[in-house]
BAGU-727034 format. One record per residue (C-alpha): residue in three letters; x negated, y negated, z negated. Coordinates in steps of 0.001 Angstrom, whole numbers, plus 524288, in hexadecimal, padded with zeros to 5 digits. Example, Ala and Ser with C-alpha at 12.3 -4.5 7.8 and 13.67 -1.06 7.14 Angstrom:
% residues 2
ALA7CFF4811947E188SER7CA9A804247E41C
//
This chain:
% residues 246
MET7FFC3800268001AGLN7F9DD7F41380228SER7F87A7EAD77F84ASER7FC457DC277F488MET7F1EC7D3017F571ALA7F2377C4087EDC3GLY7E5887BA717F04BSER7DE677BBDA7FAB0GLU7CDB97BB047FE3EASP7CC387ADE780046ASP7D3787AB5A7F0BDASN7CD797B5147E8C8HIS7BFC07B8BE7F059HIS7B8867B3A97E42FLEU7BCB87BDEA7DD22ILE7B2227C76E7E571ARG7A8A27BF1E7E47BSER79DAC7BE757DA57ASP78EA67C09F7D991ASP78F357C9287D044ARG78BFD7D9697D43BGLN7971B7DB8C7C7DCHIS7A0C27D4597CD9APRO7AB357DFB27D176ALA7ACED7DC017E05DASN79D217DD237E085LEU79E0E7EA9D7DAD3ILE7A82B7F0B37E1F4PRO7A02E7EDA47EE47GLU793DB7F2517E801LEU79AEE7FE857E2B8CYS7A10F803077EC8EARG7942F803587F5FCLYS7914A80A967EAE9PHE79B19812F57ECF8TRP79937815EC7FB00SER78AF8817F07F8D1LEU7928A823C57EF9BGLY79A63826257FA07TRP7A812825517F132VAL7ADFD81AB17FB1ATHR7A8D881EA480872GLY7B37781A2A8124BTHR7B8888103580A7AGLY7BCDE8180A80245GLY7BCDF816037F2C5GLY7BC10806767ED7CTHR7BA36800B47E009SER7C0937F8067D4F6ILE7BAD47EE117CC18ARG7C3E37E9B77BF76ASP7BE957DB3C7B939ASP7C79C7D91F7B1C1ASP7D48A7D76C7B92DLEU7CEB87D5367C5E9VAL7CDC87E34A7CEE7TYR7C50E7E1D17D7F1LEU7C6D67EBFB7E519ALA7C0447F3087EFE4PRO7C7FB7F32C7FA68SER7CC9D7FBB18035FGLY7C7C58014380DDCVAL7BAEA7F9B080E89GLN7AD5580223810CCLYS7A8D6802BC80319GLU79A1C8018E8054CLEU79E487F2F580D84MET7A7CD7EDBA804B3LYS7A4487DF8D7FD8FSER7A9E27D8127F484GLU7B2587CF817FC1FASP7B8C27DBB67FD97ILE7BD127DF557F20FTYR7CC1B7DB887EB27VAL7CF2F7D7C27DF9DLEU7DB8B7D6977D6FEGLU7DF937D41B7C93CLEU7E2727E1A47C4EBSER7EDD27D94D7B8DELYS7F5B97D44A7C62DGLN7F81F7E2BA7CCBEVAL807117E7087C967ASP808877F1327D3EEPRO7FBD47F8387D710LYS800FF7FA6E7E734LYS803557EBEE7E65CARG7F43A7E7297E2D2VAL7F29D7D8937E2A8TYR7E4F97D33B7E487LEU7DCAE7C7917E31EARG7D58B7C9087EBD0SER7D8067D0947FB81PRO7CD7C7D2EB80474PRO7D2AD7D0B2810B6SER7D2A17D91C81A74LEU7D0B47E58A80FDELYS7DB577EB9F80975PRO7DD297F1017FBA4SER7D7DF7FC867F48CGLN7E1428069A7F308CYS7D95780BFE7E70BTHR7DD0A7FDD27E0B4PRO7E888802377D865LEU7DE6D80FCC7D2FEPHE7D562805FE7D025ILE7E0D47FD3B7C779ALA7E5A3808537BF44ALA7D5FC80A0B7BCB6PHE7D58D7FC207B7F2THR7E3027FB3A7B191LYS7E4BE80AB77AB64ARG7D5C2809277A7F8GLY7D04E7FC917A4A7ALA7C465802137B07BGLY7BC047F7D57B6B1CYS7B9447FDDE7C3D9CYS7C02A80A827CAEDILE7BA8480E5E7D556HIS7BD13819D47DF75THR7B62C821C77E880HIS7B7D482C627F199SER7ACD4834A87ECB8GLN7ABD2840557F680TRP7A941848E57E780ALA7B6AB842B27DF3CVAL7BCB88481B7EB29LEU7B78E856487EACFVAL7B9CB855D57DAFBTHR7C7E18536B7DDBELEU7C808860657E82FLEU7C0068681D7DEE3LEU7CAC0864CE7D8D0GLU7D6038664C7E0A1ASN7D034873EC7E31CGLN7D04E878E47D5C2PRO7DC24881747CD71ALA7DEAD877417C39AASN7DA6F868877BE42LYS7DAF4863487CC13THR7DF40857997C7D0LEU7D27D8558D7BDB5PHE7C2EE854A57BE6CGLU7BC7C858267B23DILE7AC1C85DC07B065ASN7A57985A7C7A4EBASN7974285ECD7A06CILE792F0855927AA7CGLU78A0B8498A7A775GLN78F7583E997B074ILE79B24841727A7A7LYS7950E836EB79DC7GLY795B882CC17A7C9PHE7A6B782D487A7BFGLY7AC9C8261279C19LYS7B56182CCF78FC2GLY7C124824F8796E9TYR7C7A981A2579539GLN7C703811B0789E9LYS7BECC81C77783DEGLN7B1BD81A37781C4GLY7A3C3820B0783BEALA7A10082AFF791C1LEU7A37B838167915CGLY79A568417178DC0TYR7925184DEF79571HIS79B17857EA78FA6ASP7A90C850677912ATHR7B40C854C979C45LEU7B4DF849907A76DARG7C3E4849057AD31ILE7C4A9840807BA8CPRO7D49A843CD7BCA5VAL7D73F844B47CCE7ILE7E2CB840927D3DEGLU7E900841777E11AASN7E6CD83C0F7EC24THR7F185834997F392PRO7F1B082E3B800C8PHE7EF4881FFF7FC21GLU7E7F381C867F295GLU7EF738148A7E9E3ASP7F9CF81E5D7EA44LEU7EF1E8258A7DD6DTHR7F04F81B947D4C6GLU7FB1C820307CE22SER7F35E82E517CE5CLEU7E8868266F7C8CAGLU7EF09821097BEDEALA7F69182CD87B9B2ALA7E694834767B899MET7E19D829B17AEB2ASP7EEB482D957A7B9MET7EA5783C657A5B0TYR7DC56839467A62APRO7DB9382BA379D1CASP7CB0A82C4579C4FTHR7C8ED831887A93ETYR7C1B0825917B1FEALA7C41982AFD7BE87VAL7CF13830177C5F3LEU7CB42839797D33AVAL7D3D083ACD7DF36ARG7D6BA8488A7E2C5ARG7CD6B8482B7F2FBHIS7CB34837F77F138GLY7C32D831957E6EEVAL7C3E382F077DA5ETYR7C6A7823ED7D2FCVAL7BB2781F8B7C67ATRP7BBDB812A87BD32GLY7B60680FBD7B3EFGLU7B551802C57A7B5THR7AB8C7FC637AF79VAL7A74E7FB9C7BD4FHIS799778048A7B6D2LYS7A22F80CDA7B442ALA7AA69810587BD65LYS79F078126E7C631THR79670819E67BBE3GLN7A551823917BB6EALA7A40B821D77CAB5GLU79863827DF7CB16SER79814832A97BF56LEU7A4E3838667C588ASP7A01B838177D162TYR793C7842397CE65LEU79C57848267C626PHE7A54B84B377D126GLN79BA58508B7DA9FLEU79689856F77CE46ALA7A1D085DF77D008VAL7A34E862787DBC1GLU79453868B87DBD9MET796D5870187CFC4ARG7A3B7874E77D4CBLYS79D3A87B947E03DLEU793C8881C67D73DGLY79E9A887EF7D01DLEU79B9187DF07C475PRO7A66F879967B90ATRP7A95886BD67BACDLEU7AE6E86DBF7ABF5SER7A4A7877517A2B9ASP7A4BE877A479126ILE795CC8749379026ALA7972786FCB78273
//
């Protein structure tokens, strides 16, 4: 669905102008270039969004991520959004389209207080969902424990500290839909069912990962991709994802 918009590039161009490398409009293109180099956002897929207080900065749809510029960034006010499918933007770049990922990013910001949400089309994420799809039980939950990289994740929303080596990391899986914004309700339901998760897998599609800050979201996205790749290789070798090491 085409989103409704307010403002123009001319009257709100200042929102994406900054010499600060940490400004969201500068960080998003930089992050997308990194994710493209990792194979996470090839063919214009995937996206990234950063929240700065009430302002939300978003990568557009259909743009080659390694070529993205700050001028391509959308901006909206989080508190002003009433209908997730009829979003109102402070800044809308000409000749571009808003991302259908936007309502899913908004869910991470509103339900989890996230400062950044990353969506990738990682092959490892997709393969894990396929492996789960073809097992007799637990088709909608990825679980792994006793792996050092699990320590890269927080214990959960509004909880202090990180998971430990022996803890079990659980990432729910939702089913894909023809239109990405239609995933929103399923993603929110998965958040409610697994309140400590920092990510949701989308079957045959990819993964959404969020964190309180850009640094935490990026770290968790990288840790998760490592674990997904490891899980695929473990399955090839007949090794279980869950073990009783104590």
